[in-house]
C-alpha positions as CSV (number, residue, x, y, z in Angstrom):
1,M,45.9,-24.8,29.4
2,S,44.4,-22.2,31.7
3,L,44.9,-22.7,35.5
4,F,42.3,-20.0,36.2
5,P,38.8,-21.1,35.4
6,R,36.0,-18.6,34.9
7,L,32.5,-19.0,36.2
8,M,29.3,-16.9,36.2
9,A,27.2,-18.0,39.1
10,I,23.5,-16.9,38.9
11,G,21.3,-16.7,42.0
12,G,18.0,-17.4,40.2
13,G,16.0,-16.5,37.2
14,G,17.2,-16.3,33.6
15,F,16.0,-18.0,30.5
16,T,14.9,-21.2,32.2
17,H,12.2,-19.0,33.9
18,E,11.7,-16.8,30.9
19,A,13.1,-13.9,32.9
20,D,16.1,-11.5,33.0
21,P,17.1,-11.6,29.3
22,E,19.8,-9.0,30.2
23,M,21.5,-11.8,32.2
24,E,22.4,-13.8,29.2
25,D,23.2,-10.6,27.2
26,F,25.9,-9.9,29.9
27,L,27.0,-13.5,29.9
28,L,27.6,-13.4,26.1
29,T,29.8,-10.3,26.5
30,Q,32.3,-12.4,28.5
31,L,33.1,-14.5,25.5
32,P,35.8,-13.6,23.0
33,V,33.7,-14.6,19.9
34,A,30.6,-13.0,18.4
35,R,28.8,-16.2,17.7
36,P,29.8,-18.6,20.5
37,R,29.1,-22.4,20.8
38,I,26.9,-22.9,23.8
39,G,26.0,-26.1,25.7
40,F,23.2,-26.7,28.2
41,I,23.1,-29.3,31.0
42,A,19.7,-29.9,32.6
43,T,20.6,-32.9,34.8
44,A,19.5,-31.1,38.0
45,S,15.9,-31.0,36.6
46,H,16.1,-34.5,35.1
47,D,16.3,-33.1,31.6
48,D,13.1,-31.0,32.0
49,P,11.9,-30.7,28.3
50,L,10.5,-27.2,29.0
51,K,13.9,-25.9,30.2
52,I,15.7,-27.5,27.3
53,A,13.2,-25.9,24.8
54,R,13.7,-22.5,26.5
55,F,17.5,-22.9,26.1
56,H,17.2,-23.5,22.4
57,Q,14.7,-20.7,22.0
58,R,16.9,-18.2,23.9
59,F,20.1,-18.8,21.9
60,A,18.7,-19.7,18.5
61,G,20.0,-17.3,15.8
62,I,22.6,-15.6,18.0
63,C,25.0,-18.4,18.5
64,E,27.0,-20.6,16.2
65,S,25.5,-23.7,17.9
66,H,23.4,-24.5,21.0
67,T,23.4,-28.1,22.1
68,H,22.2,-30.1,25.1
69,L,24.1,-32.8,26.9
70,S,21.8,-35.7,27.9
71,M,21.7,-36.6,31.6
72,D,22.5,-40.2,30.5
73,A,25.8,-39.2,28.9
74,D,29.0,-40.8,30.2
75,A,32.4,-39.1,30.7
76,A,33.6,-39.9,27.1
77,Q,30.5,-38.5,25.6
78,A,30.6,-35.4,27.8
79,W,34.2,-34.7,26.8
80,D,33.5,-35.1,23.1
81,W,30.6,-32.6,23.6
82,V,32.3,-30.0,25.8
83,K,35.6,-29.8,23.9
84,H,33.8,-28.0,21.0
85,L,32.1,-25.4,23.3
86,D,32.9,-21.8,24.4
87,L,30.3,-21.8,27.2
88,V,28.6,-24.4,29.4
89,Y,25.4,-23.4,31.1
90,V,24.0,-25.6,33.9
91,G,20.3,-25.3,34.8
92,G,18.7,-25.4,38.2
93,G,16.9,-28.1,40.1
94,N,18.2,-30.7,42.6
95,T,21.8,-29.9,43.7
96,L,22.3,-33.3,45.4
97,Y,21.2,-35.2,42.4
98,L,23.3,-33.1,40.0
99,V,26.5,-33.6,42.0
100,A,25.8,-37.3,42.5
101,Q,25.2,-38.0,38.8
102,W,28.2,-36.0,37.7
103,R,30.4,-38.0,40.1
104,K,28.9,-41.3,39.2
105,Q,29.4,-40.7,35.5
106,G,32.8,-38.9,35.8
107,I,31.4,-35.7,34.4
108,D,32.7,-33.7,37.3
109,K,36.3,-34.3,36.2
110,V,35.4,-33.6,32.6
111,M,33.9,-30.2,33.5
112,I,36.8,-29.2,35.7
113,A,39.2,-30.1,32.9
114,A,37.2,-28.1,30.4
115,A,37.1,-25.1,32.7
116,R,40.8,-25.2,33.1
117,R,41.2,-25.3,29.3
118,G,39.3,-22.1,29.0
119,V,35.6,-23.0,28.6
120,L,33.5,-20.4,30.5
121,M,31.2,-22.2,33.0
122,A,27.9,-20.7,34.1
123,G,24.9,-21.9,36.0
124,V,21.8,-20.9,37.9
125,S,20.6,-22.0,41.4
126,A,21.8,-25.7,41.5
127,G,23.8,-25.0,38.4
128,A,25.6,-22.3,40.4
129,N,26.0,-24.4,43.6
130,V,27.6,-27.3,41.8
131,W,30.9,-25.5,41.0
132,F,31.8,-24.6,44.6
133,S,33.2,-26.7,47.5
134,G,29.8,-26.5,49.2
135,S,26.4,-24.9,49.1
136,L,23.2,-24.5,50.9
137,S,20.4,-26.6,49.4
138,D,17.0,-27.9,50.1
139,S,17.4,-30.8,47.7
140,G,17.4,-33.4,50.4
141,G,13.8,-32.9,51.4
142,Q,14.6,-32.0,55.0
143,G,14.9,-28.2,54.6
144,L,18.0,-26.2,54.0
145,A,21.2,-28.0,54.7
146,P,24.9,-28.0,53.5
147,A,25.6,-29.9,50.3
148,V,28.9,-30.6,48.6
149,G,30.0,-29.5,45.1
150,I,32.7,-30.4,42.7
151,D,35.2,-27.9,44.1
152,L,36.1,-26.0,40.9
153,M,35.7,-22.8,43.0
154,P,36.8,-22.4,46.6
155,G,34.3,-21.7,49.4
156,S,30.5,-22.0,49.4
157,C,27.5,-20.6,47.5
158,C,24.0,-19.7,48.4
159,A,21.5,-19.0,45.7
160,H,18.1,-17.2,46.1
161,Y,19.7,-15.4,49.0
162,S,17.2,-12.5,49.6
163,S,14.1,-13.9,47.8
164,E,13.6,-16.8,50.2
165,P,13.4,-15.6,53.9
166,Y,15.1,-18.6,55.5
167,R,18.1,-18.7,53.2
168,Q,20.2,-15.9,54.8
169,P,19.9,-17.2,58.5
170,A,20.5,-20.8,57.4
171,F,23.6,-19.9,55.4
172,E,25.0,-17.8,58.1
173,A,24.3,-20.5,60.7
174,S,26.0,-23.2,58.6
175,I,29.1,-20.9,58.3
176,A,29.1,-20.2,62.0
177,L,29.0,-23.9,62.8
178,G,31.7,-24.7,60.3
179,T,29.5,-27.1,58.3
180,L,30.0,-24.8,55.3
181,P,33.1,-22.7,54.5
182,E,32.9,-19.0,54.0
183,G,31.4,-18.1,50.7
184,I,29.2,-15.9,48.5
185,A,25.4,-15.4,48.5
186,I,23.6,-14.3,45.4
187,D,20.1,-12.9,44.9
188,D,17.6,-13.9,42.2
189,G,18.3,-11.7,39.2
190,A,22.0,-11.3,40.1
191,A,25.2,-13.0,39.0
192,V,28.8,-13.2,40.2
193,L,31.6,-13.5,37.6
194,M,34.5,-15.3,39.1
195,E,38.1,-15.4,37.7
196,A,41.0,-17.2,39.4
197,G,38.8,-18.0,42.3
198,E,38.0,-14.4,43.0
199,V,35.1,-12.1,42.3
200,A,35.7,-10.1,39.1
201,S,32.3,-8.4,38.9
202,V,28.7,-8.5,40.0
203,Y,25.8,-8.1,37.6
204,A,22.2,-7.3,38.5
205,A,19.3,-7.6,36.0
206,R,16.8,-6.6,38.7
207,P,16.6,-3.5,40.8
208,G,18.0,-4.1,44.3
209,A,19.5,-7.5,43.5
210,G,23.1,-8.1,44.5
211,A,25.6,-10.5,45.9
212,Y,27.4,-10.8,49.2
213,R,30.5,-12.1,50.9
214,V,29.6,-14.1,54.0
215,R,32.5,-14.5,56.4
216,R,33.2,-15.7,59.9
217,R,35.3,-13.5,62.1
218,D,35.9,-14.0,65.8
219,G,32.9,-16.2,66.1
220,A,30.5,-13.8,64.4
221,V,29.3,-14.1,60.8
222,T,28.9,-11.0,58.6
223,S,27.3,-10.5,55.2
224,Q,28.7,-7.7,53.2
225,P,27.9,-6.6,49.6
226,L,30.6,-7.8,47.3
227,R,30.7,-4.6,45.1
228,Q,28.4,-2.3,43.2
229,P,26.5,-4.3,40.7
230,I,26.7,-3.6,37.0
231,R,23.3,-2.8,35.7
232,P,21.8,-3.0,32.2
């Protein structure tokens, strides 16, 4: 059993938006097999049929299998599904709904156990937020606010960091107030690969996209680029 789960957190874009095909190309290079078994979870979008169709279209012909976990699945069904996979990809949508459903169904514990057994986890937007201790989300309908995750990775996450003008000040304010722990912020078209709770690499499918470490020091919050992004 691996004690060091791996995660690729994507700020925005990718196949669910028919964008950034290089993002999935990079993701696939992180797997040890040429034709991996990939699973998709679309709970955050209430199993949006368009996103599910785009998932199958994107990975058809290049993977051993590409399967979708229904949002109605219970923990036993989720475990039977995930134990055969090399990669789980979680789509975007409503972060609060995603976390609440996973906890209600016991899927949070299933995914944490699978990650610690070596399944590579990945996700975009809400699907990136869910893995961290906390995140910044507008899922509550009252603007951007702190949200909890399933705590696979320490710290907090903010997707869509530079593409939505209110994200950066809201994330920094939450960290300054202590309502979110220090964390990482990710632009649309960028991804952060994490190993053992630390950043292993940053990938950018779009010019100018990147990721940032947001910290609180002596009462001040700073946002610093994580590292030079890998580019296609």
